[in-house]
N, C-alpha and C positions, 0 to 999 in steps of 0.2 A: 055878665061881664062883656064889654065890647070886644069885638075881634081885634086881632093884631096882624098887621101885614108884615111878613118877613121876606126881605129881598134875598134870594139865594139862587145859586147856580148849580146846586147839587154837590157842592164841595164841603170840605170840613168846616170852614168858618161859618158858612150859612147854617149848617146843621147844628153847630154848637150854639149859635145865636138863637135859633129856634128853641133849643132845649132849655135855654135859660129863661124863657118866657114863663109867666105864671101858668100853672096847669089848668086853671079855671077859664082861661081865655081861649076862644077858638082861634086857630092860626090859619091865615091865608098865605100859603107859600107861593110867592110870585117869581116866575122865571121870565127873563126877557131875552129874546133872540134878536140881537142887533146885527146879525150877520157873522158872528164869530164861528170859526170852523167847528168848534167843540159843542155848539148849541144842541144838536140831537142827543149826544151822549150825556150832556148836563141834564136834559129833561128826563131821560131814562133814569138817571140816578136819583133825581128828585122824586119821581113817582115811587121809587122803592123806599126812599127815606121817609116819604109821607106816611108810610105804614107804621113807622116807629112812633108817631105822635098820635095820641088817641083822638084828638079833636082838631083835625087839620084838613085842608083841601088845597089843591094845586090850581093856580091860574097861570096859563102860558100866554105871553104876549109877544108880539113881533113888531120890531121897528126896522122895516126893511131897507130904509135909505141911510141909516146911520153910518154903516161901513163905507158907503160911497164918499163920505166927507173926507176920508183919509187921503184921497187923491188931490184934494184942494190945498190952498195955502196953509190951512190949519193942521196939516199932517205933522205928527210929532215923531215919525220914524217907526222903526220896528224894534222889537225886543230881540236881541241876539240869543241864539241857543247857546247854552253853557254846558260843557262837559262835566263829568264827575269830578275832575280835578280842579274845577273852577275856571278853566280856560274857555274862551269863546270858541264854539264849534262853528267854523265857517260853512261847513257842509250840512249842518243840522237845520231843522225847521225853525222858523221864526214866526212870531205872531204880531200883527199890527197893534200899536198902542194908540188909542184915540185920546187926544187931549180933551179934558173936560168931560170924560165919560161919566164919572161918578155923579155930578150934579144932574145929568140927564136921567140917569136911572132913579135917583132919589125923587125927581119930579114926577116920574111915572108912578113911583110908589105912593106918593102923596095923593095923586089922582085916584089910585085904587082905594086908598084909605077913605077919601071923601065919598067914594061911590058906595062902599059897604058899611060905612059908619064906624070905621076903626079908630082907635084912640092913639095908635102909634105905628110908626114904620121902623122896623128893626133891620139893621144892616150888619154885616160881618166885617165892617171896616176895622182894620188893625194896623199895626206898625208895618205890615207888609204892603200897604197901599202905596203906590208910586205917585210921585209928584205930578206926573203927566195926567194921571187919572183925575186929579183935582183941578186941572186946567192951568197948571203952572209948569214952567220949565224946571229941571232939576237944580239949576244954578240959582234960580230966583226963589224957590220954595223955602219958606221958613221952616224951622224944625217942627213946629206944631201947626203946620198949615192945614192938616186934615181937621184938627180940633176947631180952628177958626172958621173953616168952611162950614162945618156942621152947625156951629153956633149961629153964623150969619144966615144959613139956610133956614133954620128954625125961626129966626126973626122975620124973614120974608114970608114964611108960611103963616105966621101969626097975623101979619098984615093982610094977607090974601083971605084968611078965614073970616075976618070981620067979627061979627057976633055969632058966627056959626061954631060948630064943635071944633075944639082944638086938636090938632094932630101934631105929634112930636116925632122928630127923627131921633132914634135911640141907637147908640153904638156901644153895646155892652162889652165888646172885645177891644175897644180902642187902645187900651194901655197894655195889651198882651202881644207877645210874639207868637209865632206859629208853634214852637215847641210847647209853650204853655197851653195853647188852644188844643193841641193834640192830646195833652194830658187830660184836659177837661172833657174831650170827646170820649176818652176811655171811661172817665168817671160817670158820664151820662149814658154810657152804653150805646154810643153811636156806632152803627156798623161801618167801620172805616173801610172795609173791603167793598162797600157799596158806593162810596163817594167817588166823584170824578174831578180830577185836578188838572189833567193835561189840556193844553191849549189847542191840540190838534184833534181831528176827527178820529173816531174809534175804528175797530173794536178794541185795539190795544193802545195802551199809553205809550208815548214815544220815549219817555225817560230822558229827553235831551232839552226840551223847552225850558224856559225859566221857571214855570210853575212846577214842572216835574222835579227839577233839580232842587228847588226851594223846599218841596215836600220831603224829598229824600234827606236833605241836610237837616231839616227840622226833626225828623224821626230819630236821626242819629243823636242830635243834641238832647232829645227827650229820653234817650236810652230805651227806645221802644222799637219793635220790629214792625215795619209797614206790611200789612197783609197783602198789599199790591206791590209788584215789582215792575220795572220797565219792560220786562219780557212777558209778563203775565196778562192774560186777557182781562178786561174789566168785567167784574161779576155784577152786572146790573140788569 
């Protein structure tokens, strides 16, 4: 069976997306460091998660100049930190949001697939994906913008492939919210205590960034206890 490229940052969504791949396929877990502060902790988590999949390997790539683009005209702003009560925490940490980041990462994934002869590039794109990641402002993004983007991207890849092997972008979590994904993680026996969600550098999760608060809220909605807390060190 041809290998499958899985785009993941050591988080819950990427791990579940990998777990849903057929067991007969070798998995190439691709992590991309584009300058995000959490990149080292993401990669540590990914190397631990790699041990949960019998036929998988990790490929770590670096795009060192991507974050520099946020200082230019295309900067989309920063994601404000949100407190436990849902209010914006003006003193909390924030992480830059790069407009159009998702197509960049998918392009790298396709290049990896062509290099190793993979048949598919699997991503953990879900309802949690923000419009800015798709290259659209929040006001202009259609409700199903992420679905249209993936469809259009696959058409472009088909054109670039010519008569060569076909590579498809697959989004098995597209219609799921984070609470549902967390329940799937439990079903697939994903070690949730080994995943990294925080947008900041470690060794402790901040508990205040948008990713940390979204994770905490999702565990509550899923009626499950998060093995990590904002004050607990990441066990990676």
